[in-house]
C-alpha positions as CSV (number, residue, x, y, z in Angstrom):
1,M,0.9,243.3,104.7
2,R,2.7,245.0,100.9
3,V,5.0,242.1,101.5
4,I,2.3,239.2,101.3
5,V,0.4,241.3,98.5
6,A,4.4,241.6,97.1
7,I,5.0,237.4,96.6
8,F,1.6,236.9,95.8
9,F,1.4,239.0,92.7
10,L,5.1,237.3,92.2
11,S,4.2,234.3,92.6
12,V,0.5,234.7,90.0
13,L,3.0,236.2,88.2
14,L,5.4,233.0,88.0
15,I,2.5,231.2,87.3
16,I,0.6,232.6,84.7
17,A,4.4,233.5,82.9
18,P,5.3,229.8,81.8
19,A,1.4,229.2,80.9
20,R,2.0,232.2,78.0
21,A,4.6,231.0,77.0
22,Q,4.0,227.6,75.4
23,D,0.7,229.0,74.1
24,S,3.1,231.1,71.6
25,P,3.2,230.7,67.9
26,V,7.3,230.9,68.8
27,A,7.6,229.2,71.4
28,A,5.5,226.0,69.8
29,G,7.7,226.3,66.5
30,Q,5.1,228.2,64.4
31,G,7.1,231.1,64.5
32,R,7.1,231.8,60.7
33,A,3.7,231.6,58.1
34,P,4.2,228.3,55.6
35,S,5.4,229.1,52.6
36,P,2.0,229.2,50.1
37,T,1.4,226.5,47.2
38,P,1.3,227.2,44.2
39,A,-2.0,227.2,44.0
40,E,-2.1,229.9,46.1
41,I,-0.6,231.3,44.9
42,E,-1.9,231.4,40.9
43,M,-5.2,232.4,42.6
44,Q,-3.6,235.2,44.1
45,R,-2.8,236.3,41.1
46,R,-6.0,236.1,39.8
47,M,-8.2,238.1,43.0
48,A,-5.1,240.9,41.6
49,K,-5.6,241.4,38.1
50,Q,-9.7,241.4,39.3
51,R,-9.0,243.9,41.3
52,N,-6.6,245.6,38.9
53,Q,-9.6,245.3,36.3
54,E,-12.9,246.6,38.7
55,R,-10.6,249.5,39.0
56,F,-9.4,250.4,35.7
57,A,-12.9,249.6,34.9
58,K,-14.5,252.4,37.4
59,I,-11.3,254.8,36.2
60,K,-13.0,254.6,32.6
61,K,-16.3,255.1,33.4
62,D,-15.8,258.3,36.3
63,T,-13.0,259.8,33.7
64,D,-16.6,259.3,31.0
65,Q,-18.5,261.5,34.0
66,L,-15.8,263.4,34.0
67,L,-16.0,264.6,30.0
68,E,-19.5,264.9,30.8
69,L,-20.0,267.3,33.4
70,A,-17.1,268.7,31.9
71,T,-18.8,269.5,28.6
72,Q,-22.0,270.9,30.5
73,L,-20.0,273.2,32.7
74,K,-18.5,274.9,29.0
75,K,-22.1,275.5,27.1
76,S,-23.1,276.6,31.1
77,V,-20.1,279.4,31.1
78,D,-20.2,279.7,26.6
79,Q,-24.1,280.9,28.4
80,A,-23.6,283.2,30.8
81,S,-22.9,286.8,31.1
82,E,-19.4,287.8,32.2
83,E,-20.7,289.3,35.5
84,T,-22.8,286.5,36.5
85,L,-22.6,283.3,36.5
86,S,-24.8,281.1,38.2
87,L,-25.2,279.1,41.3
88,E,-25.8,275.9,38.6
89,V,-22.4,276.6,36.8
90,I,-20.8,276.4,40.5
91,R,-21.9,273.3,41.8
92,K,-20.8,272.5,38.4
93,A,-17.5,272.9,39.1
94,E,-17.4,272.0,43.0
95,Q,-18.7,268.5,41.7
96,I,-17.0,268.4,38.6
97,E,-13.8,268.5,41.7
98,K,-15.1,266.1,43.6
99,L,-15.0,263.6,40.7
100,A,-11.8,264.2,39.2
101,R,-10.2,263.8,43.5
102,Q,-12.4,260.5,43.4
103,V,-10.8,260.1,40.0
104,H,-6.1,261.0,41.2
105,H,-6.4,258.8,44.7
106,K,-8.3,255.5,42.6
107,M,-5.7,255.6,39.4
108,V,-2.7,256.1,42.8
109,A,-3.8,253.6,45.3
110,E,-2.5,250.5,44.7
């Protein structure tokens, strides 16, 4: 019984393997992607430039917000006493930290 099952699976494998090889792009001579046309290269260059401009605009907006938050934090710390800092000051510092990490990530990405 085992021999019959083994022969069955072997025959199925031998039938399927050549059919799958014909479907592969390497067997059909399509192993490499066609080289991009000059128009495609130009479009990719323009898209990359646009992405960089958008990324720079976001970084600029976030750094402006960072400056505003840091200014607010400075005012709050100046008004606080030596012994206590308000919860607002702590939250503002956390917000600054989070935004600074986001700006750093955007700067090193791409």
